[in-house]
N, C-alpha and C positions, 0 to 999 in steps of 0.2 A: 954434536956428533953424542953423542948420550941418550939426546931428547929425540934426536930423530929413530934411535936403536928401539927406547922404550916405547914411542906410538907406534913404530911397526910391530912389535911383537904384542902389544894391544890389541893393536884390529886382526893380528893375525889369529890371534885366541878367539877373538869373536867370529870369526870367518872361517876356522875350525872349529868350533862347539856348532855351529850353527850346519856347518855341514857333515858332521858326523850325528846328529841329530838327523839329518836329512834322509843321512845314509840310513840309520834304524826305521825309520818311517818308512823308506821306500821297501824293508824287506821286515815288512811286519813284526817288527822284533819291539819287545815289550823296552818302556824305562826309557823313551824319547821324549818325553815331558819334562824329565829332571833336566834334560842338556835345554830344554827351551827355557825353561825355569832358569838355570844359572846364565843362558843367554844373555836373558835378559835383566837379571842382573849384574853383567860385564858390561851390559850397553849402558846402565844408571850409576855406574863408577864413574866418578871424576878423576881424573888422572890431573896431576900438578905436576911439573917441571920444572926445576931450573936450572943453568946453564951457569955456576959461578968458578970462574976463574981465579 
């Protein structure tokens, strides 16, 4: 169960940051490039989870 929640929040963070960047791009607000960079870092991150009881 713990692993499922960790992966859910990991993928939720990727989608949320991409959504925020898209919102800023759509409204012509500066700073969306940083969010794209952060999203690329999130995608490149390796998540390791072990379910030891």
